[in-house]
VOGU-3710 file (C-alpha; in Angstrom, 3 decimals, decimal comma):
1> mnskfiiasv> 109,787/127,026/83,312  106,865/129,394/83,462  104,810/130,670/86,362  101,847/128,404/85,533  104,053/125,369/86,153  105,290/126,677/89,501  101,793/127,587/90,678  100,442/124,218/89,550  103,307/122,422/91,323  102,653/124,143/94,628
11> aggiasfllg> 98,882/123,709/94,303  99,315/120,019/93,408  101,602/119,451/96,389  99,145/121,120/98,753  96,226/119,163/97,282  98,179/115,901/97,558  98,992/116,591/101,210  95,439/117,570/102,129  93,823/114,644/100,299  96,268/112,192/101,883
21> wliygillmd> 95,531/113,623/105,313  91,787/113,476/104,696  91,721/109,935/103,289  94,339/108,162/105,408  94,387/110,366/108,492  90,679/110,894/109,004  88,459/108,585/106,931  90,482/105,351/107,109  92,086/105,869/110,532  89,912/103,327/112,361
31> fmkansmkya> 90,220/100,799/109,533  94,010/101,107/109,512  94,231/100,706/113,299  91,926/97,680/113,290  93,704/95,889/110,434  97,336/96,465/111,239  99,379/94,117/113,390  101,348/95,435/116,307  104,597/93,766/117,297  106,922/94,854/120,055
41> nlmkeppnmi> 110,001/96,733/118,806  108,871/96,567/115,187  109,071/100,285/114,449  112,183/102,363/114,915  112,046/105,973/115,993  110,992/108,049/112,981  113,671/110,418/111,712  113,216/114,133/112,156  112,331/114,920/108,536  110,585/117,752/106,783
51> hwpfqissgq> 107,913/116,229/104,538  106,712/119,238/102,559  109,490/119,056/99,875  108,253/115,576/98,972  104,707/116,881/98,579  105,878/119,748/96,370  107,882/117,351/94,190  104,821/115,138/93,768  102,908/118,273/92,783  105,609/119,002/90,205
61> hysltffrsg> 105,212/115,505/88,824  101,435/115,933/88,480  101,689/119,348/86,864  104,476/118,295/84,474  102,410/115,291/83,386  99,369/117,453/82,651  101,392/120,192/80,936  103,085/117,706/78,625  99,819/115,956/77,786  98,272/119,270/76,737
71> qt> 95,485/119,401/79,312  96,200/122,936/80,521
//
């Protein structure tokens, strides 16, 4: 594993997080609130999780796909 892969993984994870926040958290927030149904006691309490490892692993998936396809 070389340093380009690690840098691309971290950058891909950060980009994935920021784009998800921008699209779903800001741009589509009103649409999601208007078109989702609310039922009493439907949602449980969310677990206390750290989400950044999932973003980094998705960045690793993106960078590995591009490295193996030869688009570096």
